[in-house]
C-alpha positions in Angstrom: 0.0 0.0 0.0 1.2 3.5 -0.8 0.1 6.8 0.6 1.1 9.7 -1.6 0.8 13.3 -0.8 -0.7 15.9 -3.2 0.0 19.5 -2.1 -2.4 21.2 -4.5 -5.5 20.1 -6.4 -5.3 19.8 -10.1 -6.7 23.3 -10.7 -3.9 24.7 -8.5 -6.2 26.5 -6.1 -5.4 26.4 -2.5 -7.9 25.5 0.2 -10.1 28.6 0.6 -11.0 28.0 4.2 -11.6 25.6 7.0 -14.5 26.4 9.3 -15.6 24.7 12.5 -18.2 21.9 11.9 -21.1 21.6 14.3 -21.9 18.9 15.0 -18.6 17.1 14.4 -18.6 14.2 12.0 -18.5 10.7 13.5 -14.9 9.5 13.5 -14.4 6.5 11.2 -10.6 6.7 10.9 -7.5 8.1 12.7 -4.3 9.3 11.0 -0.9 9.3 12.4 2.1 10.9 10.7 5.8 10.3 11.7 6.3 9.7 15.4 2.5 9.9 16.0 2.1 7.0 13.5 4.4 4.9 15.6 2.4 5.5 18.8 -0.8 5.0 16.9 0.5 1.6 15.6 1.2 0.4 19.1 -2.2 1.5 20.4 -4.0 -0.1 17.4 -2.1 -3.4 17.7 -3.0 -3.6 21.3 -6.7 -3.1 20.5 -6.6 -5.6 17.7 -5.0 -8.1 20.1 -8.0 -7.6 22.4 -10.4 -8.3 19.5 -11.1 -4.8 18.1 -12.3 -4.8 14.4 -9.8 -2.3 13.0 -8.3 -2.1 9.5 -4.8 -0.6 9.2 -3.1 1.0 6.2 0.5 2.0 6.5 3.6 3.2 4.7 6.8 4.4 6.2 5.5 7.8 7.3 1.7 7.4 7.6 -0.7 5.1 9.4 -4.4 5.1 8.8 -6.6 3.1 11.2 -10.2 2.6 10.1 -13.0 1.3 12.3 -16.1 2.2 14.3 -15.7 5.3 16.4 -15.8 3.5 19.7 -13.1 1.0 18.6 -10.6 3.6 17.3 -7.4 4.1 19.3 -7.0 7.6 20.9 -3.5 9.0 20.6 -2.2 12.5 21.3 -1.4 14.3 18.0 -3.4 11.9 15.8 -6.0 13.4 13.4 -9.5 12.0 13.7 -11.4 11.7 10.4 -14.9 11.3 9.2 -16.7 11.0 5.8 -17.4 14.3 4.1 -18.9 13.0 0.8 -16.5 10.5 -0.6 -13.4 11.8 1.1 -12.2 11.5 4.7 -11.5 14.8 6.4 -11.2 16.3 9.9 -14.2 15.5 12.1 -14.3 19.0 13.6 -13.7 21.2 10.6 -15.2 21.6 7.1 -13.2 22.5 4.1 -14.4 24.9 1.4 -14.7 24.2 -1.4 -16.2 20.8 -0.7 -14.0 17.8 0.2 -15.2 15.9 -2.9 -13.8 18.7 -5.2 -10.4 18.3 -3.5 -10.7 14.6 -3.8 -11.4 14.8 -7.6 -8.6 17.3 -8.1 -6.0 15.2 -6.2 -6.9 12.0 -8.0 -6.6 13.8 -11.3 -3.3 15.4 -10.3 -1.8 12.1 -9.2 -3.4 10.1 -12.0 -4.7 7.8 -9.2 -7.2 5.0 -9.2 -10.7 6.6 -8.6 -11.3 3.9 -6.0 -8.4 5.2 -3.8 -9.0 6.4 -0.3 -8.5 10.2 -0.2 -7.9 12.2 3.0 -8.3 16.0 2.7 -6.3 17.9 5.4 -5.6 21.7 5.8 -2.0 21.3 4.6 -2.2 18.3 2.2 -4.3 15.8 0.5 -3.3 12.1 0.9 -4.2 9.3 -1.5 -4.0 5.7 -0.2 -3.6 3.5 -3.3 -2.8 -0.2 -3.8 -4.7 -1.3 -0.7 -3.9 -5.0 -0.2 -6.6 -7.7 -0.5 -8.4 -8.3 2.7 -8.3 -4.7 3.9 -11.7 -3.2 3.3 -12.3 0.5 3.2 -15.7 1.3 4.7 -18.0 3.2 2.4 -19.2 6.6 3.5 -22.5 6.5 5.3 -25.5 7.8 3.3 -25.7 11.6 3.5 -28.8 13.1 5.0 -29.7 16.7 4.5 
């Protein structure tokens, strides 16, 4: 599995703004980068050993743990993510323009598989491609307006 970073969407616009989201999105994933990924891996492995149903996607710098909110590990410095359309983004903030637009732009810029998991963050967009067989990425919940 590879997680690649896209600094700008294909149209070369920057993220216009992030605003507080009320209520917060339900957490369905947690992201650790660098040393936080190491601590997150330890916490996730302990939970899995205790029977938690978690899915992990990792590369040398990033770790994404997917699962039900109550089962996710809680680690200082980790970023908790929820579904905003078909992209994962911060649970507590909303990006403008919409996360799906950033997803589409990042996939086009990286010439990535449209089925890839995309994470939209204030300073970067991550694309998780080449997910190994047996690791399922949970689909976003149906949106209600």
